[in-house]
C-alpha positions in Angstrom: 117.3 90.8 158.0 117.5 93.9 155.3 116.5 97.4 156.7 113.5 98.3 155.0 113.8 101.7 153.3 110.9 104.6 154.3 108.7 105.2 151.7 110.0 108.5 150.1 108.9 112.0 151.1 108.0 113.9 147.7 104.7 114.5 146.7 102.9 111.9 144.2 101.4 113.7 141.1 97.6 113.8 142.3 99.2 115.5 145.6 101.3 118.1 144.3 100.1 121.6 145.6 102.3 123.5 142.6 98.7 122.3 140.3 101.1 119.8 138.3 99.6 117.8 135.7 101.9 115.1 133.1 100.7 115.2 129.9 98.1 112.5 128.8 98.5 110.8 125.3 94.5 110.3 124.9 93.7 114.1 125.5 94.4 115.4 121.8 91.5 116.4 119.5 93.6 116.5 115.3 91.5 119.2 113.0 92.2 117.8 109.5 90.1 119.9 107.3 86.4 118.5 106.7 87.0 115.6 108.8 85.1 115.3 112.1 87.5 114.6 115.0 85.1 112.1 116.8 86.8 109.8 113.8 90.1 110.0 114.7 91.2 107.6 117.0 95.0 108.0 117.1 98.1 110.1 115.5 101.8 110.7 115.3 103.2 113.9 116.2 106.2 115.2 114.4 110.0 114.4 114.7 112.8 116.7 113.7 116.4 115.8 113.6 119.4 118.1 113.5 122.0 116.9 111.3 125.6 116.8 111.8 127.2 120.4 110.1 130.7 119.0 110.3 133.4 119.1 112.7 136.9 120.6 113.0 140.2 119.1 114.3 142.7 121.1 116.0 145.4 119.5 118.1 144.0 116.2 119.0 140.7 117.5 119.7 137.7 117.6 117.6 135.0 119.9 117.6 131.5 119.0 115.8 129.0 121.9 114.6 125.2 121.9 113.7 123.5 121.4 110.5 119.9 122.0 109.3 116.8 120.6 110.8 114.9 118.1 109.2 111.8 117.7 109.8 111.6 113.2 109.8 109.2 110.9 108.5 105.4 111.0 108.2 102.7 111.0 110.9 99.7 108.6 110.5 96.5 109.6 112.0 94.3 106.4 112.5 90.9 106.9 111.4 87.2 104.8 112.2 85.5 104.1 109.0 82.0 104.1 108.7 79.3 103.3 106.0 77.3 106.9 106.3 80.6 109.3 106.3 83.4 106.7 104.4 86.6 107.9 105.2 88.1 105.0 102.7 86.2 107.3 100.1 86.8 110.6 101.2 90.7 110.3 100.9 90.8 108.9 98.1 89.1 111.5 96.8 91.7 113.9 98.3 93.7 111.9 96.5 92.1 112.2 92.9 91.5 115.9 93.4 95.1 116.6 93.5 95.5 114.9 90.3 95.4 111.5 90.1 93.7 109.9 87.6 92.6 106.1 86.7 94.4 104.3 84.0 90.9 103.3 83.4 89.2 107.1 82.9 91.6 109.0 81.4 90.8 111.2 78.8 92.6 113.1 75.7 90.9 116.3 76.6 92.5 118.9 78.4 89.9 120.4 79.8 88.4 117.0 81.2 88.9 116.6 85.1 90.2 112.8 84.0 92.8 114.8 81.2 95.9 111.9 80.9 98.6 114.8 81.7 97.6 115.3 84.8 99.8 114.6 87.9 99.7 115.1 91.8 100.3 118.5 92.4 101.0 118.7 96.8 98.9 122.4 96.4 95.7 121.0 95.0 95.4 118.6 98.3 93.1 121.1 100.6 94.6 120.8 104.3 96.8 123.9 104.1 97.4 123.3 107.6 97.1 120.0 110.2 96.6 120.9 114.0 97.1 118.4 116.8 95.7 119.8 119.8 97.0 118.8 123.4 94.2 119.5 126.0 94.0 119.0 130.1 91.5 117.6 132.4 89.2 120.2 131.8 89.5 120.6 128.0 91.6 123.3 127.7 94.3 123.8 125.0 98.0 123.9 126.3 99.6 123.0 123.1 99.3 123.1 119.7 101.6 121.4 117.0 101.2 122.8 113.7 101.9 120.5 110.6 102.0 123.0 107.5 101.7 121.7 103.8 100.8 118.3 104.0 99.9 116.4 101.8 99.0 112.4 101.8 102.1 109.8 101.2 100.0 106.9 102.1 96.4 105.6 102.5 95.9 101.8 104.2 92.7 100.9 103.9 91.1 98.5 106.6 91.6 94.9 106.0 89.1 92.2 106.3 88.9 89.3 108.5 86.2 86.4 109.5 88.2 86.5 112.6 87.8 89.6 114.4 84.9 91.8 115.1 86.6 95.4 115.4 86.1 98.8 114.2 87.7 99.0 110.5 90.0 101.8 110.3 91.7 103.7 107.5 95.1 104.8 108.4 96.6 108.1 105.9 100.1 108.6 106.6 100.7 112.9 106.1 103.8 114.2 104.9 104.9 117.9 105.6 107.4 120.4 105.4 107.9 121.7 108.4 105.9 121.8 111.9 105.1 124.1 114.6 104.8 123.7 118.5 102.5 126.8 120.0 102.0 127.7 123.2 98.2 126.8 123.8 96.0 128.0 121.2 98.2 130.6 119.4 97.3 131.1 116.1 100.7 132.8 114.9 104.1 130.9 116.2 105.5 131.7 119.6 108.2 134.6 119.4 111.9 134.0 119.3 112.6 132.5 123.0 114.7 134.8 124.9 
């Protein structure tokens, strides 16, 4: 008969006397211009990649060196859409204010907001920064992601279906130049690590 193994003596999270608390994915608040935070149902967080900066071969050995940091891909924010505060219309308006003109409303006058030579400008998106704050069980912020110079790269409006009764969502993807991870709710980037 196999010998039974005694349970480990290490304490579990709830009994840990050091106050360790695992981070939870559902404890976050996203700040995005004038969009109420409670409309957000999910969000991605930044990802980065360090490229290969090349290598050097010497006597049968290869030594590799890091290249630059690239903030990867977009983050996608899922928002519940409502009739009273129409998220689909709100994000379409953001894109139009950034310079998109419907072909059906082209205007030849340079003073018109529908001027046909207008193009989308990153500077005209109203976001500046997007903040994703992670909070603990008491509601205190323990880290903040700050996405700099974000702009809308994709909007997916909720599908219509007679076979479902779920809440309608609008998914908005944002491209950004770089992100900063800040301890707690610091307003400035943290000091350089020592």
